[in-house]
LUMNUVO-958239 format. One record per residue (C-alpha): x, y, z; residue in three letters. Coordinates in steps of 0.02 Angstrom, whole numbers, always signed. Each point is the difference from the previous one (the first is absolute). Example, Ala and Ser with C-alpha at 12.3 -4.5 7.8 and 13.67 -1.06 7.14 Angstrom:
! residues 2
      px      py      pz    r
    +615    -225    +390  Ala
     +69    +172     -33  Ser
***
This chain:
! residues 409
      px      py      pz    r
   +3550   +3956   +4747  Met
    +166     +38     +81  Ala
    +158     -53     -90  Ile
    +170     -37     +73  Ser
    +162     +90     -44  Val
    +146    -122      -2  Leu
    +184     +35     +26  Met
     +63     -31    -178  Pro
    +138    -122     -39  Arg
    +145    +108     -59  Gln
    +109    -132     -82  Gly
     +17    -187     +19  Glu
    +122      +6    +146  Thr
     -92    +132    +102  Val
     -83     -70    +157  Glu
     -56    +160     +84  Ser
     -12    +188     -24  Cys
     +21    +144    +122  Leu
    -142    +126      +7  Ile
     +83    +171     -10  Leu
    -149    +116      -5  Lys
    -189      -8      -9  Trp
     -66    +132    -120  Lys
    -178     -36     +56  Lys
     -79     -34    +168  Lys
    -155     -93     +55  Glu
    -155     +92     -60  Gly
     +86     +83    -149  Asp
     -74     -18    -173  Lys
    +109     -69    -138  Val
     -13     -17    -188  Asp
     +42    -158     -95  Ala
    +189     -15     -26  His
     +34    +144    +119  Glu
    +155     -26    +106  Tyr
     -42     -38    +181  Ile
    +171     -40     +74  Cys
    +186     -12     -34  Glu
     +95    -161     +33  Val
    +182     -47      -7  Glu
     +92    -161     -38  Thr
    +167     -53     -71  Asn
     +59    +180     +11  Lys
    -135     +66    -115  Ala
    -159     +99     +38  Val
    -170     -37     -77  Phe
    -177     +64     +16  Glu
    -154    -108     +28  Val
    -158     +42     -97  Glu
    -181     -12     +53  Ala
     -82    -140    -103  Pro
    -164     +94     -10  Lys
     -89    +160     +47  Glu
     -70     +11    +176  Gly
     +42     +41    +180  Thr
    +142     -67    +107  Ile
     -97    -103    +126  Leu
    +144     -81     +90  Lys
    +191     +10      +6  Ile
     +85    -149     +80  Phe
    +182     +57      +8  Phe
     +91    +155     +55  Arg
    +144     +95     -78  Glu
    +162     -91     +35  Gly
     -78    -173      +1  Asp
     +85    -138     -99  Asp
    -144     -88     -87  Val
      +5    -170     -89  Pro
     -45     +11    -183  Val
    -181     -40     -48  Leu
     -59     +47    +175  Ser
    -157    +104     +14  Ile
     +54    +176     +47  Ile
    -166     +93     -18  Ala
    -184     -14     -46  Leu
     -92    +113    -122  Ile
    -189     +10     -11  Gly
    -148    +111     +39  Gln
     -18    +102    +161  Pro
     -94     -95    +135  Gly
     +25    -167     -84  Glu
     +12    -147    +121  Asp
    +173     -77     -18  Ile
      -1    -111    +155  Thr
     -34    -161     -92  Ser
    +115     +53    -142  Phe
    +146     +22    +120  Ile
     -29    -165     +89  Ser
      -8     -94    -165  Lys
    +135     +82    -103  Glu
    +123     +78    +122  Thr
    +117    -118     +94  Pro
     +17     +38    +185  Thr
    +186     +27     -22  Thr
     -32    +144    -117  Glu
    -111    +104    +116  Ile
     +97    +135     +91  Lys
      -8     +28    +186  Glu
     -71    +169     +46  Lys
    +124    +140     +17  Thr
     -44     +34    +181  Glu
     +40    -179     +46  Asn
    +169      +9     -87  Ile
     +47    +162     +88  Lys
     -48     -55    +175  Thr
    +127     +45    +135  Lys
     -47    -143    +115  Lys
    +129    -129     +47  Ser
      +4    -159    -101  Val
     -84    -150     +79  Thr
      +8    -174     -69  Phe
    -136    -132      +9  Ser
     +39    -181     +34  Lys
    -122     -49    -137  Glu
     +81     -41    -166  Lys
     -60     -54    -171  Ala
     +47    -183      -7  Leu
      -3    -123    -143  Val
     +47    -177     +46  Gly
     +84     +65    +157  Gly
    +103    +128     -97  Leu
     -21    +187     -13  Ile
     -90     +48    -162  Ser
    +101    +134     -88  Ile
     +20     +55    -181  Ser
    +169     -29     -87  Pro
     +28    +188     -21  Arg
     -37     +29    +184  Ala
    +117    -141     +53  Arg
    +143     +70    -105  Arg
     -25    +175     +71  Leu
     -10     -66    +179  Ala
    +160     -98     -23  Lys
     +91    +149     -76  Arg
     -56    +121    +137  Glu
     +18    -123    +144  Gly
    -185      +1     +49  Val
     -59    -141    +114  Asp
    -161     -53     -87  Ile
     -53    -102    +152  Ser
     -32    +164     +90  Arg
    -122     +63    -131  Ile
    -184     -21     +37  Ser
    -120     -61    -133  Asn
     +46     +74    -168  Gly
    -112    +101    -114  Ser
      -3    -133    -135  Gly
    -134    -131     -30  Pro
     -17    -113    +152  Gly
    +118    +109     +99  Gly
    +146     -28    -118  Arg
    +147    +118     +32  Ile
     +32    +114    -150  Thr
    +144    +113     -49  Glu
    -102    +147     +60  Arg
     -11     -77    +174  Asp
    +190     -14      +7  Ile
     +21    +181     -53  Arg
    -128     +59    +128  Asn
     +92     -97    +134  Thr
    +164     +82     -49  Leu
     -83    +170      +6  Ser
     -73     -31    +172  Lys
    +160     -73     +69  Leu
     +95    +156     -51  Ser
    -116    +101    +113  Lys
     +38     -98    +157  Ile
    +189      +0     -22  Ile
     +81    +112    +134  Pro
      +8    +183     -48  Ala
    +172     -16     -79  Thr
     -75     +31    -172  Gln
     -73    +168     +42  Thr
    +156     +52     +93  Ser
    +108     -47    -149  Thr
     -59    +152     -96  Lys
     +40    +111    +148  Glu
    +182     -56      +5  Cys
     +34     +63    -177  Phe
     +65    +177     -21  Pro
    -134     +89     -98  Gly
    -160     -54     -89  Pro
     -24    -182     -50  Val
    -111     -58    -142  Arg
     -75    -173     +17  Glu
     -33     -91    -165  Ile
    -109    -155      -8  Ser
     +80    -144     -95  Val
    -133     -49    -124  Gln
     -37      -2    -187  Gly
    +153      +0    -112  Val
    +122     +19    +145  Arg
     -75    -152     +84  Lys
     +10    -103    -161  Val
    +182     +48     -28  Ile
     +46     -37    +182  Ala
     -81    -171      -2  Glu
     +73     -48    -169  Asn
    +177     +54     +45  Met
      -3     -89    +167  Leu
     -70    -159     -76  Lys
    +132      +3    -136  Ser
    +143     +11    +124  Leu
     -74    -124    +124  Gln
     -42    -138    -123  Thr
    +146      -2    -123  Thr
    +189     -25      +1  Ala
     +54    +164     -80  Gln
    +177     +36     -55  Leu
     +63    +153     -94  Thr
    +146      +8    -123  Leu
     +74    +168     -51  Asn
     +91     +40    -162  Ser
     +22    +139    -127  Ser
      +8     +21    -187  Ala
     +88    +124    -113  Asn
    -136    +105     -81  Val
    +107    +102    -120  Ser
     -91     -75    -150  Asn
    -171     +27     +79  Leu
     +33    +183     +38  Leu
     +64     +28    -176  Ser
    -153     -83     -74  Tyr
    -115    +100    +113  Arg
     +77    +162     -64  Lys
     -37     -52    -178  Lys
    -180     -38     +43  Leu
     -25    +170     +80  Lys
     +46     +89    -162  Val
     -88    -123    -116  Ser
    -144     +62    -110  Pro
    -156     +26    +105  Ser
    -108     -96    -124  Glu
     +93    -159     +45  Arg
     -61     +13    +181  Gly
    +166     -50     +76  Leu
     +47    +156     +97  Gln
     -90     -55    +159  Glu
     +88    -167     +16  Ile
     +97      +0    +163  Thr
    +148     -96     +70  Ile
    -124     -94    +110  Asn
     -99     -52    -155  Asp
    +158     -69     -78  Ile
     +45     -93    +160  Ile
    -173     -78      +4  Met
     +17     -54    -181  Tyr
    +171     -78     +30  Ile
     -61     -85    +160  Thr
    -144     -80     -92  Val
    +117     -67    -135  Glu
    +118     -70    +132  Thr
    -141     -83     +99  Leu
     -43    -105    -153  Leu
    +169     -85     +25  Lys
     -24     -20    +190  Phe
    -177     -60     +25  Lys
     +39     -57    +177  Thr
     -12    +183     +48  Leu
    -158     +31    -101  Asn
     -99    -110    +116  Ala
    -114     -23    +151  Tyr
     +37    -100    +158  Phe
    -162     -79     +62  Leu
     +39    -103    +156  Lys
     +21    -171     -80  Asp
     +28     +51    -181  Lys
     +89    +125    -111  Ile
     -81     +75    -154  Leu
    +119     +56    -139  Lys
     -78    +116    -128  Phe
     +36      +3    -185  Glu
     -57    +180     -15  Arg
     +56    +148    +103  Val
    -134    +104     +84  His
    +110    +141     +64  Leu
     -53     +90    +159  Ala
     +80    +165     +48  Phe
     -14    +108    +155  Ala
     -83    +171      -8  Val
      +5    +128    +141  Asp
    -181     +57      -8  Ala
     -85    +126    +117  Pro
     -97    -140     +84  Gln
    +156    -106     +28  Gly
    +105    -131     -88  Leu
     -88     -67    -155  Val
     +65    -139    -111  Val
     -85      -8    -172  Pro
     +39    -137    -125  Val
     +53      +8    -183  Ile
     -83    -154     -76  Arg
     +99    -107    -121  Asn
    +148    +118      +9  Ala
    +108    -126     -96  Asn
    -111     +28    -152  Leu
     +20    +189      +3  Leu
    +129    +113     -80  Ser
     +98    +128     +99  Leu
    -117    +136     -61  Lys
    -153    -101     +50  Glu
     +69     -37    +174  Ile
     +37    +184     +23  Ser
    -175     +49     -54  Lys
     -86    -130    +109  Glu
    +104     +41    +154  Ser
     -46    +184     -16  Lys
    -184     -41     -22  Arg
      -2    -108    +156  Leu
    +104    +124    +101  Ser
    -119    +141     -45  Ser
    -151    -105     +52  Ala
     +84     -37    +167  Cys
     +38    +182     +32  Leu
    -178     +52     -45  Gln
     -79    -141    +102  Gly
     -87     -74    -153  Thr
    +101    -161     -11  Ile
    -108    -157     -18  Lys
     +18    -142    +125  Pro
     +42    -127    -135  Asp
    +144    +112     -55  Glu
     +79     -23    +171  Leu
      +4    -190      +1  Thr
     +83    -141     -94  Gly
    +179     +63      -5  Gly
    +135    -134     -16  Thr
    +151    +111     +38  Phe
     +15    +174     +75  Thr
    +115    +149     -28  Ile
     +13    +144    +124  Thr
    +106    +152     -42  Asn
     +67    +114    +138  Leu
    +142     +66    -106  Gly
     -78    +171     -30  Pro
      -2     +24    +190  Leu
    +189     -25     +11  Gly
      -3    -175     +76  Ile
    +162     -94     -31  Glu
     -62    -172     +54  Ser
    -147     -71     +98  Phe
     -92    -160     +43  Thr
    -162     -16     -98  Pro
    -137    -105     +81  Ile
     -79    -142     -99  Leu
    -171     +27     -75  Asn
     -80    -167     +47  Leu
     -16    -129     -71  Pro
    +137     +57    -120  Gln
    +174     -70     +34  Val
    +103    +152     -52  Ala
      -1    +190      -7  Val
    +129    +116     -78  Leu
     +48    +163     +82  Gly
     +69    +134    -117  Val
    +117    +124     +84  Cys
     +83    +163     -50  Asn
    +143     +26    -122  Ile
    +175     +27     +71  Gln
    +171     +20     -76  Leu
    +112    -151     +24  Lys
    +179     -34     -54  Ala
     +25    -124    -143  Ile
    +158     -60     -87  Arg
     +12     +19    -189  Glu
    +163     -75     -61  Glu
    +133     +85    +108  Asp
    -107    +148     +48  Glu
    -123     +25    +143  Val
    -155    +101     -40  Lys
    -161     +50     +86  Leu
    -161     -68     -71  Ala
    -183     +19     +55  Pro
     -68    -156     +86  His
    -181     -41     +44  Leu
     -26     -88    +167  Gly
    -104    -160      -2  Leu
     -72     -90    +152  Ser
     -81    -170     -26  Leu
    -103     -77    +140  Thr
     -54    -181     -23  Phe
     -85    -136     +99  Asp
    +134    -127     +45  His
    -134    -134     +20  Arg
     -31      +7    -187  Ala
    +165     +63     -71  Val
    +178     -40     +50  Asp
    +135    +132     +14  Gly
     +96     -50    -156  Ala
    -147     +10    -123  Pro
     -50    +167     +74  Ala
    +179     +65     -16  Ala
      +8     -62    -180  Lys
    -159     +93     -41  Phe
     +69    +160     +75  Leu
    +163     -22     -95  Lys
     -93     -33    -164  Glu
    -109    +153     +30  Leu
    +152    +108     +33  Ser
     +86     -60    -159  Leu
    -158     +33    -100  Ala
      -1    +178     +66  Ile
    +184     +26     -36  Val
     -13     -70    -177  Asn
    -167     +80     -39  Phe
     -22     +38    -185  Lys
    -118    +121     -83  Glu
    -163     -90     -39  Ile
    -106    +140     -72  Ile
***
């Protein structure tokens, strides 16, 4: 008997996965636990296994499709097996793909006056309604949807957008011609799409304000030099300035829990523990892994865990659960020479710290003016949850903690 292959749930917060590549096609034989496709979600790539040995009888989604978790993506069974009744019973209408030739038609778009109505209102899924609102699609012009009872689905909205782009005057095709030289067109999907949507939502739905400051890092640089020449058996040579900044930030957050928090529409959650998220520039895009219970870890442990997570991000082996649950985020652009910048909030967190490069600044010591290395700090916070004064006090306390840093190992 045929068995269904489901899109696995890759973490508690994951609602859908993007199919990157099918490694098998309809009619191919597969072994149990053999990989049949690659999927992507939350900036990580995973492979889906065949639940049993058999033949791929049916594939319901194409490469590039964004598929809700636990949806049936394929059927495996024996060649010639009748799967008609199986599909009608176990596969929701919304999950069955339109044929490729119908998607690629070059005919003009025509709209039917018939609509799926429920109580006089158009029947449309929440995901489809959100997408239609964001893209400015008039759902009243869409004929009966592909969902049960003619309900409009997210796929119907995307198909409408695709078809509408074909009947827009030929300004799109002529755009390429006006550029001097070759033009490469890149589809916004996968990780790039996730980043774009998250960044836009963060800026559109919060009241973000950024404060800039700097801290004398003479003590930190001196301490870092000592660590680099410490005995290798102590395992301290790989501790970086960024590791030390993360450690100090965690300690400071314990005194300012208003910044170690979430803003959730009608309530604010303040956390007793710090789950520190930090930005990683991975090949697939911006990735933000989380150091769990960072306030319970030593400097050495924070350094070790940050390197483990960074390596997993760079190799594409990071787990979905390791990318969620952060209560505060740090992003470091200092190594790239950035003097100051405006970090964007990682929702629903209320604050993010940007770490900048080190510059020489003049300081007064008694009657003498000297130059000292200063680390730039940029704190963005959600003014709905945190007022300017508490945020400024946190930044001042953090700066003082950096200036007065003492050897702890």
